[in-house]
C-alpha positions in Angstrom: 7.7 185.0 181.5 8.8 181.5 182.2 7.9 179.1 184.9 10.8 177.8 187.1 10.5 174.5 188.9 12.4 174.4 192.2 13.6 170.9 193.3 15.6 170.1 196.4 17.8 167.1 196.9 16.5 164.1 198.9 16.2 164.8 202.6 17.1 168.5 202.2 15.1 171.3 203.8 13.1 173.7 201.6 15.7 176.4 201.9 18.6 174.3 200.9 21.4 175.9 198.8 21.5 172.9 196.5 18.1 173.5 195.1 17.8 173.3 191.3 15.8 175.7 189.3 14.6 174.2 186.0 13.1 176.6 183.4 10.0 175.3 181.8 10.4 177.0 178.4 11.1 176.2 174.8 14.7 175.0 174.2 16.2 175.9 170.9 19.1 173.5 171.4 16.6 170.7 172.0 14.8 171.6 168.9 17.9 171.7 166.7 19.6 168.6 168.2 16.9 166.6 170.0 18.8 163.3 170.5 22.1 164.9 171.5 20.3 167.3 173.9 18.6 164.4 175.6 21.8 162.5 175.9 23.7 165.6 177.2 20.9 166.0 179.9 21.5 162.3 180.9 18.2 161.1 179.5 19.7 157.9 178.1 16.6 155.9 177.1 14.8 158.9 175.6 17.9 160.1 173.8 18.6 156.7 172.3 14.9 156.3 171.4 14.8 159.6 169.7 18.0 158.9 167.7 16.6 155.5 166.6 13.3 157.0 165.7 15.0 159.8 163.7 17.0 157.2 161.8 14.0 155.1 161.1 12.0 158.1 159.8 14.9 159.1 157.6 15.2 155.5 156.3 11.5 155.1 155.6 11.0 158.5 153.9 13.8 158.3 151.4 11.3 158.2 148.6 10.6 161.8 147.3 6.8 161.2 147.6 7.2 160.5 151.3 9.5 163.4 152.0 6.8 165.7 153.3 5.5 163.1 155.7 9.0 162.6 157.0 9.6 166.3 157.4 6.3 166.7 159.4 7.1 163.7 161.7 10.6 165.1 162.3 9.2 168.5 163.1 6.7 167.1 165.5 9.4 165.1 167.3 11.6 168.1 167.6 8.8 170.2 168.9 7.9 167.5 171.5 11.5 167.3 172.8 12.0 171.1 172.8 8.7 171.7 174.7 8.7 168.7 177.1 12.5 168.3 177.6 12.4 170.1 181.0 9.6 167.7 182.1 11.9 164.7 181.3 14.6 166.2 183.6 12.1 166.9 186.4 10.8 163.3 186.2 14.3 161.9 186.4 15.2 164.0 189.4 11.9 163.1 191.2 12.6 159.4 190.4 16.0 159.9 192.3 14.2 161.3 195.4 14.3 165.0 194.6 11.3 167.0 195.9 9.4 169.6 193.9 9.1 172.5 196.3 7.6 175.3 194.1 6.7 176.4 190.7 7.6 180.1 190.3 6.7 182.4 187.4 9.5 185.0 186.7 11.2 186.8 183.9 14.6 185.3 184.5 16.5 182.9 186.8 17.7 185.7 189.2 14.1 186.9 189.8 13.0 183.3 190.3 15.7 182.8 192.9 14.7 186.0 194.7 11.0 185.0 194.8 11.9 181.5 196.1 14.2 183.0 198.8 11.5 185.4 199.8 8.9 182.6 200.0 11.2 180.3 202.1 12.2 183.2 204.4 8.5 183.9 205.0 7.9 180.3 206.2 11.2 180.0 208.0 11.4 179.9 211.8 11.8 183.3 213.5 15.2 182.4 214.9 17.0 183.2 211.6 18.7 186.5 211.3 18.6 186.5 207.5 16.3 189.0 205.8 14.4 188.2 202.6 15.5 190.1 199.5 13.2 192.8 198.2 11.1 191.7 195.3 10.5 193.7 192.1 6.9 194.9 191.9 6.0 192.7 188.9 7.1 189.6 190.8 4.7 190.1 193.6 1.6 190.5 191.4 -0.1 187.4 190.0 -3.4 187.0 188.2 -4.5 183.7 189.6 -1.5 182.6 191.6 -0.9 179.5 189.5 1.9 178.6 187.1 1.7 176.0 184.3 4.4 173.4 183.7 4.8 171.7 180.3 2.1 170.9 177.8 0.2 168.5 180.1 -0.6 169.1 183.7 0.7 166.0 185.5 1.0 167.1 189.1 -2.4 166.1 190.4 -4.6 168.5 188.4 -7.3 167.7 185.9 
């Protein structure tokens, strides 16, 4: 299961159709091409920084005796980008005024959208004629009701 972060545009209501669902999971593309993936996701400073750092590591570990150290540094950098890449995207959106509305644990994007629609329909005013979609049985059960995001909890928790 993956956690999906739901962000709405600045000034939009919670049930806005323009909400973005960002999966907090390992990204293989970010692992294989970290700098290109960051640049493609419009993370300019981080992408350029990673590209420069990769070039610097490659230059400094040309000696065969330092090749293992270079390989380990490169692996650590790729793991960091692959695991924390979605957090970079969320921070950029929040810096532009987007609001984090929910963190939803689901098997796939469709189930996450259904759960979010069900939650927003439950809190919506009674004047709407829209009915919430039926949820799968596994989506309604949770062990502790919390979902984790990223490697480090940075949304007010200790």
